[in-house]
C-alpha positions as CSV (number, residue, x, y, z in Angstrom):
1,M,11.8,15.1,2.9
2,P,11.2,11.7,4.6
3,K,13.8,10.4,7.1
4,V,16.3,7.8,5.8
5,G,14.7,4.4,6.3
6,H,11.3,5.8,7.0
7,V,8.6,4.6,4.6
8,P,5.5,6.9,4.4
9,F,2.2,5.2,5.1
10,K,0.1,4.3,2.1
11,F,-3.3,2.6,2.1
12,F,-3.8,-0.1,-0.6
13,D,-7.3,-0.8,-1.8
14,I,-6.5,-4.6,-1.9
15,W,-6.6,-4.6,1.9
16,T,-10.3,-4.0,1.8
17,S,-10.7,-7.5,0.5
18,H,-9.4,-9.0,3.7
19,A,-12.0,-10.5,6.0
20,H,-10.7,-9.1,9.2
21,L,-9.8,-5.5,8.1
22,L,-13.1,-4.0,9.3
23,D,-12.7,-5.8,12.7
24,T,-9.2,-4.3,13.0
25,V,-10.5,-0.8,12.2
26,K,-13.4,-1.2,14.7
27,E,-11.1,-2.4,17.4
28,V,-8.7,0.5,17.0
29,W,-11.5,3.1,16.5
30,K,-13.3,2.2,19.8
31,R,-10.2,2.9,21.9
32,P,-10.6,6.1,23.8
33,V,-8.3,9.1,22.9
34,L,-8.4,12.4,24.8
35,G,-8.3,15.7,22.9
36,T,-10.2,17.5,20.2
37,K,-12.2,15.6,17.6
38,M,-9.5,16.4,15.0
39,F,-6.7,15.1,17.3
40,Q,-8.7,12.0,18.2
41,G,-9.3,11.2,14.5
42,S,-5.6,11.8,13.7
43,K,-4.4,9.6,16.5
44,K,-6.8,6.8,15.6
45,L,-5.7,6.9,12.0
46,E,-2.1,6.8,13.2
47,S,-2.9,3.8,15.4
48,L,-4.1,1.9,12.4
49,Q,-0.8,2.1,10.6
50,Q,1.0,-0.7,12.4
51,P,-1.9,-3.2,12.1
52,F,-2.2,-2.4,8.4
53,R,1.5,-2.8,7.8
54,T,1.4,-6.2,9.6
55,L,-1.6,-7.2,7.5
56,N,0.1,-6.1,4.3
57,K,3.3,-8.2,5.0
58,D,1.6,-11.2,6.5
59,Q,-1.4,-11.6,4.2
60,F,-0.5,-9.8,0.9
61,G,3.3,-10.3,0.7
62,D,4.1,-6.6,0.9
63,V,2.0,-4.9,-1.7
64,R,4.5,-1.9,-1.9
65,V,7.3,-4.2,-3.1
66,K,5.1,-6.1,-5.6
67,L,3.8,-2.7,-6.9
68,A,7.4,-1.4,-7.4
69,I,8.3,-4.6,-9.3
70,A,5.3,-4.4,-11.5
71,K,6.0,-0.8,-12.3
72,D,9.6,-1.6,-13.2
73,K,8.3,-4.4,-15.6
74,V,5.8,-2.1,-17.3
75,S,8.5,0.6,-17.7
76,K,10.9,-1.9,-19.3
77,M,8.2,-3.2,-21.6
78,Q,7.3,0.4,-22.7
79,L,10.9,1.2,-23.4
80,D,11.3,-2.0,-25.4
81,I,8.3,-1.2,-27.5
82,Q,9.5,2.4,-28.1
83,Q,12.9,1.1,-29.2
84,L,11.5,-1.7,-31.4
85,P,7.9,-0.7,-32.4
86,T,7.8,-3.3,-35.2
87,N,8.7,-6.3,-33.1
88,R,5.3,-7.9,-32.6
89,D,6.6,-10.3,-30.0
90,L,6.8,-7.4,-27.6
91,Y,3.1,-6.9,-27.8
92,N,2.2,-10.5,-26.8
93,V,3.5,-10.6,-23.2
């Protein structure tokens, strides 16, 4: 169970459209990390979390929040359609 206030990291495909994403990954990936190859890869991925979170908030307006809002809207629309399937206005949103 995640800690209270802790948000698990999630990669959003939209980030790949940002011009500087690859530069950020290259910069973090070239930093030396001591340990086994598995440990090195794990630490490098972990090191990408903060730059990705910053990119998300600064450039994309927090995709996680926008996604949650969109899912809520879809759920409400689906519920409305289930409750009033003959109301054609609900299908033209």
